[in-house]
LOROLUM-972230 format. One line per 5 residues: their letters; for each residue y, z, x of N, C-alpha, C. Coordinates in steps of 0.02 Angstrom, whole numbers. Example, Ala and Ser with C-alpha at 12.3 -4.5 7.8 and 13.67 -1.06 7.14 Angstrom:
BEGIN
AS	-284/390/660/-225/390/615/-165/390/660 | -112/354/642/-53/357/684/2/394/645
***
This chain:
BEGIN
XXXXX	3011/2552/2577/2970/2527/2523/2901/2567/2532 | 2874/2569/2591/2810/2602/2602/2814/2676/2584 | 2871/2708/2599/2881/2775/2577/2870/2788/2505 | 2908/2744/2469/2912/2753/2398/2845/2739/2372 | 2805/2691/2399/2737/2679/2373/2691/2736/2391
XXXXX	2703/2769/2443/2660/2828/2458/2679/2886/2411 | 2744/2897/2395/2764/2945/2347/2733/2936/2283 | 2745/2873/2264/2712/2853/2197/2636/2863/2196 | 2599/2849/2245/2528/2859/2252/2513/2934/2245 | 2546/2979/2276/2537/3047/2279/2549/3073/2205
XXXXX	2602/3052/2170/2617/3072/2107/2561/3053/2052 | 2536/2985/2069/2485/2964/2025/2418/3002/2035 | 2403/3020/2091/2343/3056/2113/2348/3126/2077 | 2413/3158/2081/2421/3223/2052/2416/3218/1981 | 2443/3169/1948/2431/3163/1881/2360/3153/1853
XXXXX	2324/3113/1895/2255/3101/1877/2220/3172/1888 | 2222/3203/1939/2194/3269/1951/2213/3312/1895 | 2273/3318/1868/2285/3359/1813/2249/3342/1757 | 2244/3275/1737/2205/3256/1681/2131/3266/1685 | 2106/3259/1748/2033/3273/1752/2022/3348/1752
XXXXX	2073/3393/1783/2057/3463/1775/2062/3487/1699 | 2105/3459/1667/2118/3475/1598/2060/3460/1556 | 2036/3399/1570/1969/3378/1526/1909/3421/1552 | 1908/3440/1613/1852/3477/1637/1852/3552/1599 | 1919/3578/1602/1924/3648/1563/1905/3639/1494
XXXXX	1929/3585/1455/1916/3574/1387/1844/3567/1372 | 1807/3523/1418/1736/3514/1411/1694/3578/1418 | 1718/3617/1470/1689/3689/1483/1694/3734/1418 | 1758/3740/1390/1765/3785/1332/1730/3755/1263 | 1726/3686/1263/1693/3665/1203/1613/3673/1210
XXXXX	1591/3670/1271/1517/3689/1282/1512/3766/1270 | 1554/3804/1287/1547/3878/1270/1546/3883/1195 | 1590/3852/1156/1604/3859/1086/1539/3837/1050 | 1503/3785/1069/1444/3758/1047/1382/3810/1053 | 1382/3844/1114/1337/3887/1140/1335/3952/1091
XXXXX	1401/3965/1061/1406/4031/1024/1376/4014/956 | 1370/3959/940/1338/3943/867/1268/3913/866 | 1249/3889/926/1183/3853/919/1124/3904/935 | 1072/3900/897/1015/3935/903/1018/4010/876 | 1075/4027/839/1085/4095/815/1077/4099/738
XXXXX	1065/4049/703/1070/4046/634/1003/4011/601 | 998/4022/537/942/3991/496/982/3948/439 | 940/3894/421/968/3852/363/912/3850/318 | 931/3863/254/888/3859/194/915/3810/150 | 869/3776/110/894/3734/61/908/3764/-8
XXXXX	959/3752/-36/972/3789/-104/996/3733/-155 | 1004/3752/-216/1024/3710/-267/1093/3677/-254 | 1127/3706/-210/1197/3678/-182/1194/3639/-115 | 1137/3633/-93/1129/3602/-26/1108/3654/21 | 1117/3636/91/1088/3686/141/1141/3748/147
XXXXX	1115/3804/155/1158/3860/172/1134/3889/234 | 1177/3902/285/1165/3928/350/1187/4001/336 | 1140/4039/380/1160/4111/386/1131/4146/447 | 1148/4204/465/1128/4240/521/1120/4313/502 | 1084/4352/542/1078/4422/522/1097/4462/588
XXXXX	1118/4528/577/1134/4572/632/1119/4645/608 | 1083/4687/647/1080/4757/631/1025/4780/584 | 1015/4838/573/968/4867/525/1001/4916/478 | 972/4923/418/1000/4969/374/1012/4932/304 | 1053/4970/259/1070/4930/200/1102/4867/209
XXXXX	1084/4818/171/1109/4745/176/1185/4740/152 | 1223/4706/199/1294/4693/187/1299/4613/185 | 1330/4584/137/1340/4514/132/1408/4507/163 | 1410/4474/235/1472/4477/274/1502/4405/260 | 1552/4403/224/1575/4335/209/1650/4316/249
XXXXX	1638/4266/288/1690/4249/338/1758/4224/305 | 1813/4226/336/1872/4191/312/1884/4125/336 | 1943/4098/330/1961/4028/352/1950/4026/429 | 1924/3959/442/1911/3940/510/1845/3979/536 | 1805/4002/486/1748/4036/514/1686/4003/509
XXXXX	1632/4038/486/1559/4016/487/1526/4083/502 | 1460/4081/502/1421/4141/512/1444/4182/571 | 1464/4138/624/1483/4178/685/1545/4219/673 | 1595/4192/640/1654/4235/620/1634/4295/580 | 1591/4283/534/1568/4345/492/1539/4394/526
XXXXX	1493/4376/573/1459/4432/621/1514/4463/658 | 1562/4427/687/1617/4455/732/1665/4501/697 | 1683/4476/633/1732/4511/601/1699/4577/570 | 1640/4573/538/1617/4628/507/1560/4659/545 | 1554/4642/601/1504/4666/654/1507/4738/661
XXXXX	1566/4772/662/1567/4847/673/1521/4881/626 | 1506/4860/562/1468/4891/516/1399/4896/540 | 1376/4847/578/1311/4853/603/1302/4920/651 | 1354/4935/683/1352/4994/723/1352/5059/687 | 1374/5053/619/1374/5111/577/1306/5112/534
XXXXX	1258/5070/555/1194/5076/519/1182/5032/464 | 1212/4970/466/1209/4925/407/1177/4855/435 | 1142/4821/388/1113/4750/411/1155/4701/379 | 1192/4660/430/1230/4600/404/1195/4543/392 | 1210/4509/330/1193/4446/310/1250/4407/311
XXXXX	1262/4361/365/1320/4320/366/1305/4248/352 | 1331/4222/299/1328/4152/283/1385/4113/314 | 1375/4049/316/1428/4001/333/1447/3970/257 | 1506/3980/238/1527/3961/170/1526/3882/163 | 1530/3856/109/1534/3783/90/1575/3745/146
XXXXX	1554/3699/179/1599/3660/219/1602/3684/287 | 1571/3735/302/1575/3769/376/1516/3766/411 | 1513/3734/476/1459/3726/518/1400/3687/483 | 1342/3715/474/1283/3681/453/1271/3692/370 | 1314/3724/347/1311/3735/270/1342/3671/236
XXXXX	1314/3649/181/1335/3592/143/1401/3607/102 | 1422/3553/68/1479/3565/24/1473/3522/-35 | 1455/3555/-95/1444/3524/-157/1513/3494/-187 | 1515/3452/-240/1568/3430/-258/1617/3486/-291 | 1590/3539/-317/1627/3592/-340/1616/3648/-292
XXXXX	1666/3663/-243/1660/3711/-193/1701/3769/-206 | 1717/3784/-265/1758/3836/-284/1730/3906/-275 | 1773/3962/-265/1752/4028/-254/1695/4052/-302 | 1705/4032/-362/1649/4051/-416/1579/4020/-394 | 1579/3958/-378/1520/3923/-359/1494/3949/-289
XXXXX	1539/3968/-247/1522/3996/-186/1476/4058/-197 | 1510/4105/-245/1480/4163/-260/1410/4155/-290 | 1403/4105/-329/1336/4095/-360/1284/4078/-312 | 1306/4035/-256/1257/4012/-202/1245/4070/-163 | 1292/4119/-146/1277/4174/-108/1232/4222/-149
XXXXX	1236/4230/-211/1192/4273/-250/1120/4244/-241 | 1118/4170/-238/1045/4141/-238/1020/4154/-167 | 1062/4155/-116/1040/4174/-46/1019/4248/-44 | 1052/4291/-77/1028/4359/-73/963/4368/-107 | 948/4333/-165/889/4338/-196/838/4300/-154
XXXXX	848/4250/-125/807/4200/-86/781/4252/-25 | 822/4295/2/806/4340/55/772/4403/37 | 757/4412/-25/723/4467/-54/762/4535/-64 | 835/4528/-67/875/4584/-73/892/4591/-149 | 884/4648/-178/904/4664/-244/979/4673/-249
XXXXX	1002/4714/-212/1080/4728/-210/1105/4725/-140 | 1171/4710/-132/1202/4703/-67/1268/4741/-76 | 1295/4766/-17/1371/4775/-8/1402/4706/5 | 1449/4695/-35/1486/4625/-22/1540/4641/8 | 1552/4609/69/1615/4617/116/1640/4549/131
XXXXX	1708/4543/118/1734/4481/126/1811/4488/161 | 1819/4445/210/1885/4447/242/1928/4389/231 | 1998/4400/217/2039/4347/207/2023/4294/156 | 2015/4231/170/1994/4189/113/1927/4204/90 | 1883/4239/127/1819/4259/106/1814/4316/45
XXXXX	1880/4338/43/1879/4388/-14/1866/4358/-80 | 1889/4298/-88/1886/4263/-155/1814/4259/-175 | 1768/4226/-140/1698/4229/-160/1671/4300/-163 | 1694/4346/-118/1668/4415/-125/1686/4448/-196 | 1748/4435/-215/1773/4463/-284/1732/4429/-341
XXXXX	1719/4361/-339/1687/4323/-381/1614/4352/-382 | 1584/4359/-327/1516/4389/-328/1507/4455/-368 | 1556/4495/-360/1552/4557/-396/1567/4546/-464 | 1607/4501/-484/1627/4487/-554/1569/4452/-584 | 1540/4405/-556/1485/4367/-587/1412/4390/-577
XXXXX	1401/4429/-527/1339/4459/-521/1343/4537/-505 | 1358/4568/-553/1364/4648/-549/1307/4679/-533 | 1241/4657/-555/1177/4682/-552/1153/4679/-471 | 1188/4632/-437/1168/4627/-359/1219/4659/-320 | 1272/4688/-349/1331/4716/-307/1323/4793/-302
XXXXX	1312/4818/-243/1317/4884/-232/1385/4912/-220 | 1425/4878/-184/1496/4896/-168/1532/4834/-148 | 1602/4842/-147/1643/4783/-129/1691/4806/-74 | 1695/4769/-22/1755/4780/21/1783/4711/35 | 1851/4718/24/1886/4657/40/1944/4677/98
XXXXX	1945/4641/145/1995/4652/205/2042/4594/203 | 2102/4615/207/2165/4571/207/2148/4513/158 | 2138/4524/98/2119/4477/49/2168/4426/30 | 2149/4361/42/2191/4300/17/2186/4293/-57 | 2201/4347/-95/2196/4351/-167/2259/4346/-206
XXXXX	2252/4344/-269/2313/4350/-310/2351/4413/-314 | 2421/4410/-315/2456/4464/-333/2517/4436/-367 | 2543/4475/-424/2595/4443/-460/2655/4430/-424 | 2673/4466/-372/2734/4450/-329/2720/4420/-270 | 2660/4384/-255/2651/4346/-199/2670/4276/-210
XXXXX	2713/4245/-163/2740/4182/-173/2688/4127/-169 | 2687/4082/-213/2632/4029/-208/2632/3992/-139 | 2576/3984/-112/2573/3940/-51/2594/3984/12 | 2595/4046/1/2625/4087/60/2581/4077/121 | 2613/4069/178/2571/4066/241/2622/4079/296
XXXXX	2593/4080/360/2633/4105/413/2649/4046/460 | 2656/3979/433/2658/3921/477/2736/3896/483 | 2777/3932/450/2842/3915/464/2875/3853/422 | 2846/3854/359/2872/3802/310/2830/3742/314 | 2854/3684/276/2816/3624/264/2796/3595/334
XXXXX	2847/3585/380/2840/3556/446/2789/3588/484 | 2792/3657/486/2748/3697/532/2678/3695/497 | 2668/3692/429/2604/3683/401/2574/3624/413 | 2617/3567/410/2589/3499/427/2557/3491/491 | 2601/3521/547/2579/3525/610/2516/3559/625
XXXXX	2512/3625/593/2453/3659/603/2393/3631/578 | 2400/3599/514/2336/3562/484/2313/3510/529 | 2368/3471/562/2347/3417/606/2308/3445/664 | 2325/3504/690/2286/3528/743/2222/3554/728 | 2212/3575/657/2149/3596/637/2101/3538/628
XXXXX	2122/3475/635/2071/3416/622/2056/3386/688 | 2076/3417/747/2054/3391/815/2035/3448/863 | 1979/3443/887/1959/3498/935/2001/3502/991 | 2018/3442/1022/2059/3442/1084/2132/3462/1067 | 2161/3444/1015/2228/3466/1002/2234/3539/990
XXXXX	2183/3566/953/2179/3634/938/2168/3679/1003 | 2120/3651/1040/2111/3685/1107/2174/3682/1148 | 2208/3630/1153/2271/3617/1195/2322/3669/1169 | 2323/3678/1099/2385/3722/1075/2364/3793/1088 | 2304/3812/1082/2284/3877/1105/2301/3891/1181
XXXXX	2294/3849/1225/2307/3851/1300/2386/3856/1306 | 2416/3807/1276/2489/3796/1295/2530/3838/1253 | 2512/3859/1185/2560/3895/1146/2522/3951/1108 | 2492/3999/1151/2454/4047/1122/2490/4089/1067 | 2556/4107/1086/2592/4149/1037/2602/4111/969
XXXXX	2627/4046/981/2640/4016/908/2577/4006/868 | 2518/4000/903/2455/4001/868/2434/4061/839 | 2447/4115/873/2435/4175/846/2468/4193/784 | 2533/4172/783/2575/4180/723/2560/4131/666 | 2551/4069/683/2534/4020/631/2465/4020/599
XXXXX	2415/4037/639/2347/4030/621/2317/4101/605 | 2337/4150/646/2312/4215/635/2364/4267/598 | 2425/4235/578/2472/4274/535/2481/4344/566 | 2493/4339/630/2501/4412/665/2564/4401/719 | 2608/4453/721/2661/4451/760/2633/4450/841
XXXXX	2645/4400/877/2620/4402/946/2643/4459/987 | 2700/4490/970/2726/4551/1007/2670/4612/994 | 2638/4615/938/2587/4658/922/2526/4655/979 | 2510/4593/992/2460/4575/1036/2477/4595/1107 | 2536/4574/1131/2559/4598/1198/2564/4670/1209
XXXXX	2578/4706/1162/2589/4772/1167/2515/4813/1159 | 2458/4775/1141/2397/4805/1134/2366/4814/1196 | 2304/4853/1195/2270/4853/1259/2235/4797/1272 | 2200/4798/1330/2166/4739/1358/2102/4716/1311 | 2068/4768/1280/2017/4753/1239/2039/4718/1169
XXXXX	2095/4749/1152/2119/4715/1087/2145/4638/1101 | 2182/4633/1158/2207/4565/1170/2147/4519/1179 | 2090/4543/1207/2034/4498/1211/2002/4484/1143 | 2005/4530/1100/1972/4518/1033/2011/4462/995 | 2086/4468/997/2127/4424/966/2112/4354/992
XXXXX	2114/4353/1065/2103/4287/1096/2038/4253/1072 | 1978/4295/1062/1916/4273/1048/1915/4251/972 | 1959/4275/933/1965/4249/865/1990/4177/868 | 2047/4170/901/2071/4099/906/2023/4048/936 | 1992/4074/988/1945/4027/1021/1880/4025/972
XXXXX	1861/4063/940/1811/4059/892/1814/4012/842 | 1869/3986/829/1885/3929/776/1855/3869/808 | 1852/3854/869/1819/3799/899/1740/3799/892 | 1709/3747/876/1735/3684/863/1768/3675/793 | 1831/3669/790/1869/3658/730/1845/3604/683
XXXXX	1819/3549/713/1801/3492/674/1736/3508/630 | 1701/3554/651/1637/3569/615/1650/3617/554 | 1717/3643/549/1743/3687/505/1794/3655/454 | 1808/3596/466/1864/3560/437/1862/3555/355 | 1801/3540/334/1792/3535/260/1805/3604/231
XXXXX	1778/3658/261/1790/3723/231/1862/3745/233 | 1896/3724/291/1963/3749/300/2005/3706/249 | 1989/3643/229/2030/3608/183/2027/3643/112 | 1968/3667/97/1955/3701/39/1990/3768/31 | 1994/3806/91/2025/3869/90/2099/3859/84
XXXXX	2128/3810/112/2199/3794/103/2213/3787/34 | 2171/3762/-7/2182/3750/-79/2170/3814/-118 | 2119/3849/-105/2097/3904/-150/2133/3963/-130 | 2146/3979/-63/2170/4041/-39/2256/4033/-35 | 2279/3972/-34/2352/3967/-30/2378/3983/-95
XXXXX	2354/3967/-148/2381/3991/-212/2326/4014/-256 | 2299/4078/-244/2239/4098/-282/2255/4117/-353 | 2219/4105/-406/2226/4121/-471/2207/4192/-483 | 2232/4227/-535/2213/4297/-557/2138/4292/-573 | 2107/4347/-556/2031/4359/-572/2027/4421/-627
XXXXX	1975/4417/-663/1966/4472/-708/1938/4537/-671 | 1979/4566/-635/1958/4628/-591/1927/4677/-635 | 1949/4690/-694/1917/4740/-734/1842/4738/-747 | 1819/4682/-736/1747/4667/-741/1707/4693/-679 | 1744/4707/-629/1704/4731/-561/1687/4808/-576
XXXXX	1617/4819/-588/1600/4878/-597/1581/4921/-534 | 1570/4883/-483/1548/4927/-417/1615/4955/-383 | 1598/5008/-350/1657/5038/-311/1687/4979/-268 | 1755/4975/-261/1787/4927/-221/1834/4958/-173 | 1840/4933/-114/1895/4949/-65/1934/4896/-47
XXXXX	1996/4897/-44/2040/4843/-25/2080/4869/34 | 2083/4832/95/2119/4852/149/2168/4800/175 | 2232/4825/187/2274/4771/218/2333/4801/257 | 2383/4763/286/2426/4786/327/2496/4757/307 | 2544/4795/307/2610/4772/279/2637/4716/318
XXXXX	2624/4709/380/2657/4653/418/2605/4592/425 | 2561/4590/380/2511/4530/377/2559/4471/352 | 2568/4420/390/2614/4361/387/2583/4323/321 | 2526/4329/303/2490/4295/239/2512/4332/175 | 2545/4392/184/2560/4429/126/2499/4453/84
XXXXX	2447/4484/123/2397/4508/82/2402/4583/60 | 2451/4609/96/2463/4684/71/2466/4688/-4 | 2512/4648/-40/2520/4652/-105/2455/4637/-142 | 2421/4587/-115/2356/4569/-147/2305/4621/-146 | 2301/4660/-91/2255/4717/-85/2267/4770/-135
XXXXX	2331/4783/-140/2349/4836/-188/2340/4819/-259 | 2354/4756/-280/2342/4728/-341/2263/4727/-358 | 2227/4705/-311/2153/4709/-317/2124/4774/-331 | 2141/4822/-292/2121/4896/-295/2147/4925/-363 | 2200/4910/-384/2226/4940/-449/2199/4907/-509
XXXXX	2176/4843/-502/2143/4811/-563/2074/4826/-570 | 2037/4848/-511/1965/4867/-523/1951/4934/-541 | 1909/4945/-592/1899/5011/-620/1886/5069/-571 | 1854/5047/-518/1833/5099/-466/1861/5074/-402 | 1922/5052/-402/1954/5029/-342/1991/5076/-298
XXXXX	1993/5064/-237/2030/5106/-194/2061/5064/-139 | 2126/5083/-119/2166/5048/-73/2182/5087/-10 | 2173/5049/46/2193/5079/112/2244/5034/146 | 2301/5054/163/2351/5019/193/2380/5045/254 | 2404/5001/302/2430/5019/364/2502/4979/372
XXXXX	2541/5008/412/2606/4980/416/2603/4924/466 | 2569/4924/517/2565/4872/563/2495/4853/582 | 2494/4796/615/2431/4764/633/2414/4689/624 | 2451/4660/576/2450/4592/559/2384/4576/528 | 2371/4513/518/2316/4493/483/2249/4505/515
XXXXX	2245/4510/585/2194/4530/619/2186/4598/643 | 2229/4640/604/2227/4716/616/2224/4742/685 | 2281/4714/729/2286/4729/793/2295/4810/804 | 2251/4835/847/2261/4913/852/2224/4951/804 | 2194/4918/750/2173/4965/696/2094/4956/684
XXXXX	2068/4922/731/1995/4905/730/1956/4966/710 | 1958/5020/750/1916/5079/747/1936/5113/678 | 1999/5118/672/2022/5154/607/1996/5124/544 | 1998/5053/541/1980/5018/476/1905/5029/467 | 1866/5015/519/1789/5019/513/1770/5090/499
XXXXX	1801/5137/528/1784/5203/505/1796/5218/433 | 1856/5192/410/1879/5204/343/1822/5170/297 | 1802/5106/311/1759/5075/273/1687/5115/269 | 1668/5137/327/1601/5167/330/1607/5232/289 | 1660/5267/285/1669/5325/245/1667/5308/176
XXXXX	1703/5261/156/1700/5240/85/1630/5218/67 | 1595/5184/101/1522/5170/84/1484/5223/75 | 1484/5277/118/1446/5330/113/1467/5377/52 | 1531/5386/43/1567/5433/-12/1540/5394/-87 | 1542/5324/-88/1529/5294/-151/1453/5281/-159
XXXXX	1408/5293/-114/1341/5270/-129/1309/5309/-181 | 1318/5373/-194/1291/5405/-244/1307/5376/-319 | 1374/5355/-316/1402/5321/-380/1369/5260/-390 | 1367/5219/-336/1333/5153/-345/1257/5157/-370 | 1222/5206/-333/1151/5222/-352/1140/5243/-423
XXXXX	1190/5285/-445/1188/5308/-521/1204/5249/-567 | 1248/5205/-549/1260/5145/-588/1205/5105/-592 | 1165/5088/-532/1107/5045/-529/1056/5072/-572 | 1044/5145/-566/993/5180/-611/1005/5161/-682 | 1071/5170/-699/1092/5154/-775/1072/5085/-796
XXXXX	1086/5037/-751/1069/4973/-774/1002/4960/-775 | 960/4992/-730/888/4981/-734/863/5006/-794 | 889/5072/-815/859/5100/-876/878/5056/-943 | 946/5028/-939/966/4989/-1001/922/4929/-1003 | 904/4897/-940/864/4837/-950/794/4850/-977
X	767/4910/-964/703/4925/-984/708/4941/-1061
***
C-alpha cells in the first residue's frame, strides 16, 4: 500500500508541475502579447467613438488597414514593409479591435467613413489606402465613398465578393470546425493552447494556409507565420471585431467597383484557403484603373512571397503616382 501511495504521490506531483509549468508559460506569453500593444498607439475621440491608431515610417501616407484578428499592431506588421520603401503608415484598429470602439452600425461602409474622418483629423488630404484580408472591405469602401481622399488602393488577399466565390467560404473544415475555431477565438487560454498543441491545424484554420508551405519555408518565414498567429493574442480584446468580420467577410456583398477612380492593385494567391484569388481578380477587373497580381502558391499569408509582393506593390505605387497626381489636379481644378 505504501508503494502505491508513493507512486500516486509522484504522479500527482508531476501533474501539478505540468499544470504550474503550463500556466507559467501561458502567463509569460500573455505578458509578451500585452507588451506588444501597450504604449505604442494613440486614441482619438470621433463621432463613432474612440479610434486607436499608430504610425510608422516617413514619406507619403498609407492608411494600413488590418485584417481579421488584428488591430493597429497587425496593420503595422502586415503592411510594415512599405515603410522600408519610403512610406509613412497610419495603422488604425478597426471597430471592435483593441482600444477602438464599436458603434451599433459597424459595417465596412461606416468603418470607411470613420477612417476618412481619422485621415482628416491627422491633417492628411489624400492617402494610399492599403487593406489586407477583411480589411480590404473598408479599404474598397473608402475609395468608393471618399475618392477625393484616395491616392491609390492596394488590397491584399481581399475577403471581397466574387461571383463564383461560395458564400461563407472559409478554411475551418465545415460547420463543426468553424464552431470549434470560433470557440477558441473567445478565450485567450484556449487559443494559446491550440497554437501550442496544434500549430498546423491553426495555421490551416485561422491563417488559411497549407502547413506544408510553412514547413518548407526558411527560418525567417516560419518565424513570420508563427508571429502572425501569436499576434492575435490577446484574442479577447479583438473578439468584437472578429465577430463582425465573420459576418461581413464571410459572405461579402458586391460593391460598385466602377466608382473607384484611383489606381487599384489587387494581389492574391491561388492556394489561399479563404478563396481570395477569385475576389482579387474580380476586384481588379471591376475597377476602371485596376491591376491584378497573382501567385500560384503562398496561402493567405503569402508564405515565401513577402519580398516579391512588396516589391510589386512599391513598383505599382511609383508607376501610378503621376496618374494619381493628374487625377487629383483635375479634381482640384473642377472644385475651383
